[in-house]
N, C-alpha and C positions, 0 to 999 in steps of 0.2 A: 381454635386450638392454640397451644403454646407457640410463641414466636420461634421461628427457626433462626439460627445463626449461620452465617455463610463465610467460608474461607476460600480465597482465590489463590492459586499457585501458578505463577507465570513460568513460561518456558525459558530455556537457556538464552541469555542475552535479552530477554523480554522483561518488561517491568510495567508498573502503573503509568509510566510516562508514555506508553503506547496506547493509551485509552481511546484515542480517536480512530484507530485503525485495526486494533487487534481484539478479538472476541472476548478473551478472558478479562483483560484490563477494562474494556468498554463495559462489560456486564458489572464488574466491581464498581465502576464509577457511577453507574445508574442504579445500584442497589440502595434502597432506602431503609431497609431493616438492618440489624446489627451485622457488621461485616469486618473482615480483616483480609489484607492482601500481602502476599509474600513475593517479593521480586525474585526473578529467576537467577540461577547461578551464572556468574560472569556478566551481570547486567548493571553496570554503574549508571546511576541516575542523579539528577539534581536534587531529588527529594529524599533519598535514603542512601546510606553508605553501602559500599559493595559487600556482598556476602563474604563471610570469613569462617574460620573454625570456631566452634563453641569452646569456650575456655572459662567455665564457671564452677567454682568449688561447691556451689550449692545445687549442682545439677541433680544429684540423687534425690534431694529434698523436693526439687521441682517436680520430679516424675513420680514419686511415691505418693499415693493417694492420701493416707491419713496424715502424714507429716505436713503435706501441702495445705490440706484443709485447716489444720490447726494453725498454721502460719497465717493463712488468709484471715481467719477469724480474729487474730491478734493484730492485724494491720491497723495503723493509726493515721491513715490519710495519705496524701500525695507527697509527703515530705521527701527530702533527698536522703540518699544512703539506705542502709538496711535497717529493718526493724529488729526487735529482740529475738525473733525466730530465725534471723539470718537471711531473710529474703527482702527484696525491694518492697517498700511500702506500697499499698494499693488503696484505691478509693473505696469508701463504704457505700457510696451512692454512685450510680453510673448513668451514662447517657448512651445513645445509640452508636457513638463512635469515639472510643477512647483514643488518646493520642498515640500514633504509631511509634513515635520516637521514644516512648516510655519503655519499649521492648528492645531498644538497641543496646542496652547494657549487657545483653546476653551474648554479644559478639565481640570478638577481637579481630582487628584488621592488620594484615601484614602489608608492608610497603617495600618497594625497591629502594636502592640507594638514592635514586633521584626523587623519591617521594611518591612515585606513582604506585597504584595498588598492585600488589603481587598476585592477588587472588583472581584477577580478571581472566588470565589464560587458564588457570587451574579450574575455575568455574566453567568456562566455555568448553574446555576439552574433557574434563574429568567429572564435572558436576559437583565440584567441591562447594559445600554450602547447603546441600539438600537436607542433611541431618540437622543442621542449624535451624533450618526452616521448620522442621518437624517439632523441635523443642520449643521454639518461639510460639508456634501454633498451640501446643499443649498448654503452655503458660497462659496465653491469651484466653483459651477456653476455660481454664480453671478460674481465672479472675472474673470472666463473664458469668460463669456459673455461680460464683459467690455473690457477685453484685446483684444478680437476679433474685437470689434468696434473701439478701439483706436490705433490699430497697423496694420501691414500688415498681421497679422494672419487672416486666414479665419474665418468668423463668423459661427455660427452653428444654425440650427433649428431642429436638431434631438438629443435627449438624449436617449442613450441605457443603460439599467440597466440589470445586471446579478447577480443572487444570489443563495445561497444554504441554505436550512434549515431556521433558523431565519434570515439569510441574505436575503433569497428569500422573506420572509414576509416584511423585511425592504424595499425591492425594491417597493412593493406595497404602503407602507406607505410613502416612499419618493416621489412616483408619486403623491400622494394626496398633499404633501407639495409643490411640484413644481407647481401643479395646483393652489393652494391657494396663493403662493408667488407672482404670477403675471408675470411669464415669457411670457405667451401668450399675455399679454397686450403689451409687448415690441416687440413681433414678432408673428404675427398671425399665421405664419406657424409652430410655435414650436410644437413638438410632442414628446411623450415618447413611447419607445418600451421596453418590458420586456421579458427576458428569465429566467425562474426559474427552479432550480433543487429541487424538492420535498420540497416545502415551508411548514414549520412547526413552529408555534409560541411558542409551549411548553404549558404545562397545566397551569403554572403560568408564565405569560409573561409580557413583557415591552411595549406592544403595546396599552394598554388601554389609552383612552383619559383622560388627567389630565390638568385642567386649560385651558386657551385660547391658540390659535395658536401662538399669539405674545409672550406668556410667556413660551411656552413649545415646539413649533414646531410640536405638535401632532394634526392631524386632519384626519378624514376619518376612514374607516374600511378595514381590509384585505379581507373582503368578497365582496367588491365592487371595481370596477375599475373606477377611475375618468375620466372625459371627455378627458383629455389631452393624455390618453393612446390610441395609434393607433393600436398597435399589441401586443398581449400577447400569449406567448407559455410557456408551463410548462410540465416538466417530473414528473410523479407521480408514486411512487413505491407501488405496490399492496400488498406486504407481510409483511408490518410493523405492528406488533401486539400490541406494547406497546401503552396504552392509552395516554401516555405523548407525543406521536408523531402523533397526529391527524393532517392531512394535510389540507391545504387551497386550495380550488377550487372556485374562485369567481363566483357566480351565478347571481350577479346583475351587469348589464352593463349600462353605462351612455348614450350611443348612439348606433344606429344601424350600424354605420360605423366601429365599433371596430372588429378587426380580432382576434378571440380567438381560440386557438388550444391546446389541452392537449394530451400527449402521455403516456398512462398507460403502465408500464413495470414491469416484475417480479423482485423481489429483496427487500433487506432491505434499510433503509434510506441512509446509507453511500455508498451503492452500486451505487447510482445515479451519484456520482462524482469520483469514483475510475476507471478512464479511462484507466489505464494500465492493469487492471486485470479483470474487470467485463464486460460481453457483453452488459448489459443494459447501462453502463456508456459510452462504446465505441459508442453506438448508440446516446446517449444523447449529447455527446460533438460534434459529427458530426452535429446534428441538431442545436446545439447552434452556432457553427461556421458558418454554412450556414445562420442562422438567422441574426447574427451580420454583416457579410459581405454584405448581401442583404440590410441591413439598414445603411451602411456607415462606420462601424468600420473596420479598417485595421489591419489584423493579419498576422504575419510573418510565423508562423509554424502551419498552419491549420491542424486539425485532421480530414479532410474530407476523406470519403471512398466512393467507388463506390457502385452502386446498388447491384452488386453481393456480395460485402463484407458485405453490410448491411443485405442481405438475409442470409448470413452465420452466422452473429452474432445472428440473430433471430432464426436460426436453432440451434445454440449452446444453446440458452435459452430453446427451446423446448426439446432438448436432455437431458438437465439437469432435466427437469420435468419428462421425460420418465424414466430416470435412477434412480432418487431419490424418485419418488412417487408423487401422486396427491397433497399431502399436500404442496409441494413446490409451486404449482401453485394456491392454494386456496387463494383467496383474504381475507385479514384480515377483520373481522366483522366491526371494527370501521372505516374502509375506504370504505366499500361496497356501502354506500349511497352517498359518496362523489366523487368517481371515476367512470366515465362512460366509459365502454369498450364494444363496440358492438360485439367484437369477443371473449369475455371472455370464453365462453363454446365451442369454436371451437377447433377441434382436431389438426389443423395445424397452423392457424394464431394466432399470439400473440396479435395483435391489428389492427386497421384499417390501420395504416401506413404500416405495414407488408403486409397486403392484397393488398394495392395499388401498392407497388413496385413489388410484385410477379406477379400480373396480367399484369402489364405494360411490364415486361421482358419475361414472358412465356405465352402469350395469347393463343397460340394453345394448350398448355398443360392444361390450365384451362378449355378450352372447352371439351377436351377429358376426363378429370377427372369428370367433371359435367355430362357428357353423359355416363360415365362408358364404354368408347370406347377404342379400341386398340390404344396404344401410339407408334408412329413410332420411329425407332431407332435413327433418327437424333435428336429428342428431348431429348431422354435419354442420348445421347452422349454429347449434349450441357450441360445438367445438371451435368453429371459426370465431365466434364472439368471445368466448371465455378462455380458450386455450389455443390460440393460433399456432404457436410453436409446436405444441403437441400434435396438432393436425398435420403440420409440415413433416414431422418425423414419421407419422403413420403413412403419409403419402410416399415418402422416400424409401421406406422399407417394404412397401407394397401391401400393407395391411388394409389400406383404403386407396382405391384407384383415384388418380388425379383427374 
């Protein structure tokens, strides 16, 4: 199938510099197919300037389909400055990773009197820079689309988006922009898939609609998925108590063909991407990498784990609740009406995904437990060898006598 392109949107104060410890940046770093990463608002790094406000007189031309495509077709290489169409020159042939600094001309950066960046606090507190990220992503996508058609590079009809926190909400807004910009008019097979880690816009956010699409790049709402989105998966953390971290769970869908799946997990906001340390993040990055590879993204160091390992991570979460008290598992009130979890009150299962995996791998045991029947030794031995933590949980909650 045609190669997918993948865009990664980091969360507030997160960036590609966090690639060793944070799930979104790690996945970007290990993606071998065409990719682009957008550092989060308020995230200064050594590699890219801090996010600022878009200030480009050619913005409308960037966003309008026909004008942009004509401009791209007139491009005369990687030379400096603007071409005759008024846009930065672009390459007529491409590689799998165009230089990121080529897109920095779309940003202007404010500084304090002492020379320090003024946008740091604005990005951290108010998400300033998210609209900038959407516009840069649209421009990158158009250039990749053109490169694919004008060279031996494989064209694409799949755009995969991955984000965390404000970056996750940026993914939804970017999908709206892709839909509006007209990619599907150029290729009817074009589709967008999104995997989000705990999407949070912030109490005072940068996603409000201001002006027209041609002047700002803003369109749509985080609460609704546009028609171009084919598949949407999201990890939602249940124990986030701060009112500043209200999560997004789109309840309005544009068509019946959209595949929507959310995974409620115990933990705080940042736990969703801490894949080296937190069980919820280990489950989340596994789900993310499966999602991406299924949809055409190529990843060199996938953090996929087996069903038995997944069950052990879920057991680790349950043991944490049993050891630290019920308050650890209590869903935050401000998320209770947003996150649907059919297994929230279950003594054993963390969510529906946990239930599905356990029943698929231990069907005989499920029947015995439900019937309060004698459990044969061969089943107990299988549990002890393959999922000892899961057996420990079943012992502690009384489903299997010790």
